[in-house]
N, C-alpha and C positions, 0 to 999 in steps of 0.2 A: 579473386574466382566468389562466388555466390554458391552459396551450398544447400543441399535439402538435407531433412534428415525424416525420415520416414517411420515415425514407430516414437511415441511419445513418453513409454515406459522406463523402466528404471535405466538402461541403458541407451534409453535415444534422448530421452531428457538431458542426462548425462552429459550423455558425446555432443548434445546440441550449445549449450552454452560455454561446455570447452574449446570449442571455433569458432567461436563467437567474445573468447576469453580472449584464447590465438588471433584475434582479427578478423574473419572472415563474417561478413553479411549471413545472415542464417536462418534455413525457413523450416520448422518443423508442423511435421507432417501426422494428424489422428484423428479417425474414424470419430473419436468420442467427444463430442462438440462440449460438454463440461469441463473435461479433463483440457483439452485449448484454448478455454474461456478461464482455466483458475490460472496456466504458464502465461497466458499471456496478461493477466493481472499481477503476475512474478509472487504465486501460488506454487508450492513442489507440493502434488498429491503425496508424499513420502518422505522416508525421512532420509536424510542424506549427508552428515556434518559436509560444510562448508559449499553447498551446492545452494544453499535460499541465494546468498549474496552476489551471485553469480548472478543465479535469475534475474531478479530484481535488478539487479545492475545491469542486463544487457538488454532486458526487456524495455527500458527506462532509457536509455541508448537511442535504441532504435536497433542495434544488432542484431536484435533477434528479437521471434513473431515467431508467433503458432497460426494452424489451417487447417482445416478439414476438406484445403480443397488438392488435390494432384492433377488440376488441370492445371493449378496458377503455382504446384510444386515445379512444374513439368515446361513451365515458360522463365521460372524465375531461376534456373543455376544449369547450368551442364553436367555437375558432379550431384549425385543422389546419393548420400549413404542408407543402409535399409538394415532398420535396428527392428524388426517385428517378434515378436514373442515366436519359441519354436514351442510349445510345452508339451508334457507325456501324453500321447492318446491312450485310445482304451483297447487298442487292442498291443498287445504284449512287449509292453513299454515303447515300443517309434514313439520317433516324435511327429507328435502334427505338424503338419509344411501350409496348412491352409491358408496363413494369412500370411507367409513367405508368398504365398505361390499368387492370393490373392491381391497383394500386395505389388508384387512387381509386376501380372499381369494389367491392371491397373493402370501402374506410369508408363508402361509402352504403350498402352495406348492411348495417352494423353499427347507421350513424346513427338516434335515433330523435325529435330536435326540431332546433331551427332550430339552423347552423351556418354559419358562411365558412369556406370553402377555399383556400387562397391558394399560388397555384404558383409554386415560385423555379425550376425546374427551366430550361433552356434546351430549349426547345421550337421546332418547327413553325411559323410564323403558320399559327393556323384554329385549333388547337389549343384555348386556353384557351373559345374560343366550343363550340367541337361538345363537351368538356367539359359548361357551363356548362348546355348541349343537353343532355345524358346527368342530369348532378344533378336535370332540373326532369320527365326520364319514371320515374328508379328510385330517387328520393327518395322520405324514406317521408310516405306521406299527415298530411295537415296540417301540416307540419315543410314551413319554409322553406330549401332551401340555397345560400347563394349562392357567387360564384368571383372572383375576383380574380390579378391577376396580378402581383408582384414579383420579377423577375428580380435575380439574384445578380452584381457584379460584382465575385467573389473572385481577388483573387492568390496565388498559389499560394508561401508563404511569409512574405506580410502577411494573413494571412486573417483575425487576429483585429482587427488593424488599420484589415480592410476593411467587415468585421461591424458594429465598434461607434463606428468612428467613417469611413462612408463618404462618397466623392464626390459618390452622388449619390442617390436612391429616386427610383425609378418603380411608378406606381401604373395597374392597366392595369384596367377594374372596364365590366363595361356598365350601373351603376345606382349609386345614391350610394354607396348601405348602407354596402359594404364599409371607403368613404375616412375616417370618422369612427372606426371600428376600426384601421386599417392605421396612423393618425396615432398612438393610441395607445400601439399596440407602438412607434412609431419616435420617440416623444415626445422624448425624451430626445437622443435625433441631431440632430431638427427644432427644438429650443430652445440646438441648437449652434451652428447655423447651417447647416444639410445643406438644403440649394436639394430641392424634391418637383417633382415633375411627375406630374401627375393626368392619366391618356389613359384609353383605348381598349384593349380588349383588342392587338389586332391591332399599334400599336405599341407596347405594352409590350413585349410576344412580340419584333420587330423588331430593336429596343434593342441586345439583347444580341449578334442574332446578325450589326447591323451593325458595333458597335465591334469585334470578333473579326475579320470580315474586313477590316477596313480596319487593323486593326495587321500582318494579317498581310499585309496588302496589302505597306502599310507598311514590313516587312521585305523583303517578296522583292522589294521596288525594290530595294532598298540591295546589295541583292544581286543583282540581274542587273546593275548600275552596276559591283558588284566582280566580275562577268565578263569586265566591258570592260576593268577597267583589268589586267586578268591579263593578257590579251591585248595592247591599245593600249598601257600603263604607263602607270604611274598612283597614289595613293596615295588607295584608298577613305576612309579614317579622316580624310584632313584634304577629301575632297570633299563627305563627310558633316558634318562640321566647318561649314562653310564655309555649306551647303545649309539646314542645320540655325540657321543664325542666323537666320532668314527666320521671325519669326513664324508668319505664314501655315504652315510646314512644322516648324517644330520639329525639336529634335535627335532627341529622346527617340525609341527602337522603330525610328534607325536605322543602328545598328549590324552591317557584314557581318558575315558569318563560317555557323557551319552552319547556322544558321537555325531554324526554331519547332518545335515540337512541344508533348507531352505530352495530355492526354484533353480539351482545349476547341476551337483552333484551328483544328487540323487536323480532325477531327471535322463542326463548326459550318461551314466556307467548304464543304466538302461538303455534308451536310445542306442548305444556302445552296441551291448552284445544281440538286438534288433537289428541294428546294419551289416552284423558280423554275418548272421546265420543269415541274411538274405544274398548277403558274396558266395553264397556255401558255406561258408570258413564256423561251420556248427557250433566246433570244441575250442574256437581259435579263444574268444571272452569269456569262457566259463566261472571261469576261475574269479569276474564281477558277480557272477548269483552268490558266492561266499560272502564275496567284501561287503555285497548289500545285506546278509543274510545273517554275519557280524554286527551291525551296523546296526540292526534292528533289534536285536536280540538285547541290546542295551539297555532299550526303551523298554526291554520286558522287567528284566533285570531290574529296575528303577521302583516298575509297579509290584514285584513277587514281596521285594524287602518295608515297601509300605505294609503290605499284606500279612509279612512276617514280623514285624516289628509295631504292628496296632491287633493283631493276632487276637489280645484280649481283649480289647476294646470292641463299643457299638462301631457297627459297620457304617455308621450313621456322622464317625467321627471326622472333625474339621480337620481340613489336610492344606498350607499355606503351600502357593506357589511362587515362589520368586523367580522372572523371567517366564517371558510368552517367543519370543523372539527368536527363532534359532538358530541368531550370535549375536554379542553387544552390539553401542550403532548402527543400530538396522530397526525400523519394523518390520520389516518381511518375517511371513510366519506362515510361510510356506513349507508343506513339508515340517512344519517345525520339533524336534523334538521331547520340546517341554509342554509343548503345547496342545499335542499328541498324548504325554502323559497325564497330564494332565485332564484330558477328555476319558480317557480312557478309568480316569479310577473315578471319575464321576460319575460314570456308566458300573461300577461294582458299589456305586450309593453314599460314599464320601461326601460331606461337604467340602468343593473345593472352590475357592477361594484362588486368583492368580492378581498378583499383582506385575508390572512392565515399567519404568519409566516412560519409556516410546512408545510399545507399542499396545497397550491398553486397547485401541478400537480399531487394528486389524484384526487382533483377537478376538474382540468382541461379537465382528462381524460371521468371523469363520469357525467361532465356540459360542455362539447365543445362551446356549445352556448352560456356562460358568459362572460365578458371582466375578468381580470386574471390580475390588475398590478401591475409592482417591486415591490413595496411601498406602505404602508398604505397612503402617503400621496398622489400619485397617485390617489387613487382608490377616496378616500375623495372629493377632486380636481371638485369644479364648484356643489355637488349634492347637489339637494334639502331635501337629507333627509339620515341622515345614522343609521347606524340598529348593535346595537353591539350585534350580535346572538353565539358566544361561545366568554367563559369569557377567554381568555388568559390573562395575568399577565400585558402584555404592552396596556390590552385596558380595561382592570378594572383599572389602576391610568391614567386613559388619563384627561384631565380638559379645559375646554371651551377651555383657550387659542390656546391647539393644534390646536386645529379644525378654531378655532376664522377666521381668514383669508384664510381658504380653500373655507370654501364651500360657497353655494349661498343658503343657506336657512340654518338657528340653531338651527333643529329637529333634534331630536336625540329618540329612542327605542331602552331603555335597556331592550332587553330581558329574560337576566340573574342576572335583579335584582341589581347588582353589584354599581352601579354608585351613590356615593352622589347626593340623590334630591336635599338638598338646594342649592350646591355648583352652578349645571347646570343653577337648577332657578333660584340665584341670578345674573348669569350672562348674564340673558332674552335668555336663548334657551329656548324652547318649549321641556320639556323632557315626554315620556313617559314609565310606567313601568308597569308591569304585576302585576297584583295584587292586583291596588289601582284605587280607586274611580275617572273616566277622571272627568278634571271641565272644564267650558269654558275655552280655551284660554285666554280669557275675566279678567276673574280670578287670572291669576297666577301674575299680579305684586304683588297683596294685600298679597295674597298668598305664596309666592316665597318661604317663610321660616321652612313652617309647609307643617308636612309630609301629610297631604290631600291637597298639593297643586301640586302631579304627577300624572302627566294623566294614565290612562288604569291600 
C-alpha cells in the first residue's frame, strides 16, 4: 500500500516516518517548500527524540519522500492521511479550519479515482461528516471518495513510541468500507494487542478533545488545591500522593506547578467551548473556562513571587529562567508557561536570561527581546534569582553547589516542584515551590529540613 500524509508538521512528519518504518511507501505533502527540502535531506525542522533517525533511514532508503505537489499526491496513492494544523483563531477560541478545508479541497481537485481520506487532526465535532458531504459533492465523477477519522494521541517527546505502539486506536467512519483499510495500515499494532475502537465520526472526533479536556481539568484541579495550600498551609505534593492512591483518581497528571501549555491542551479546551456554544449548549463546557483561568493564574503567581522576593532590589535585577519549552524533551514554545513568565518579567523591567537545552532558537524566534546565553552557567551568572520553569532532567538534578559560585542572590523558585526542598534550604538558599505555604525568610534556619519550610 502507498500512502500520503498531507501536512508535515509535528504530527504529519512523525506519522509519515513511522508509516515508512512499518513498511509502506510514503509521500509527505506540504506547502512549505523549504520544509519539504529539509525533510527530503533527512533534516527534521523540530525536536523529537528518535524521529531524526527514522527520517534519515527512510529518506535514504527511498521509502519516504516529500513534495509540495498535491497532484503528485493524488496520483501516488489511494490512501491519504490529513494531518494539517487547526490552530486557535481570533474568534472566541474557535479552531481555524482554513488549513483543513484548503488541503481537503485541493486534494479533491486532483483525485481521479477511488480514494480514502483519513483525518488525523484534532477538529470540532461535525467536521468529518461535513468533509464527507463535501467529498460526495466535489469528488470526481465515477469515483468514490470515502472519509474516515483516526485521531492522534501523541505526546511530545514520545511521539514515535506513541505512533508505533499506541495505547488505543480509534476509527470513525460512516460506512464499513474504510475499516478494512485502517486495520491493514495498523495491522502491526493490532497484532501486538493494541485495542481498537470502531465508531462513528462524531465519537472519534470527540475522543481526542475529551481526553485533552480531562487532562487539562486534572492539572488545574491540583493547581486549584495548590492555591489553597499556599494560603492555608499544607503540602500539595503529599496531598497529590494521597489522593492519587485512589485507583479511581490515579497519580498521573496530578503534579502541581506552573501549569500546562503547548499547542494542544490550551487551544483544544477553548475550541471545545466554542463548538459547544455553536451547538446551543452554552453551559455544558462552562467549567473549562475555570480550568483555563486556574492554569493561567499559576503564571501570575510566579510573576508575583518574583516581584515579592526581589521587592527590595533594583527592578532591573537579573533573573535567570531555566526552561523555555512548554515541557521537557520538546522545543515547542507554543503557549509555553515558562516563556510567558520570562516575557512578562522582561516587560516589568527585569534583566531576563533564558536557557533551554533544546528550545533556545524556538524561544528566540517567539520572544527575541529576551537574552539567550549559550550555557546554563552564563544564564545564572550574576542572577539575583533563578527560576526553574521547565523540568528538563539537567535542571531536576541541580544541586546548590552547582550555582553557589555563580549567582548574586541565593534565591530559587522551583516552578515544577522537582527539587528536594531540604537540600536547598540546608545549603542556605531561599527556596520557593508552588503549593506550599509561604514562611517568613527569617524562619528558614529553624525549618530548613521540614516540608513546611518551603516558600510558596
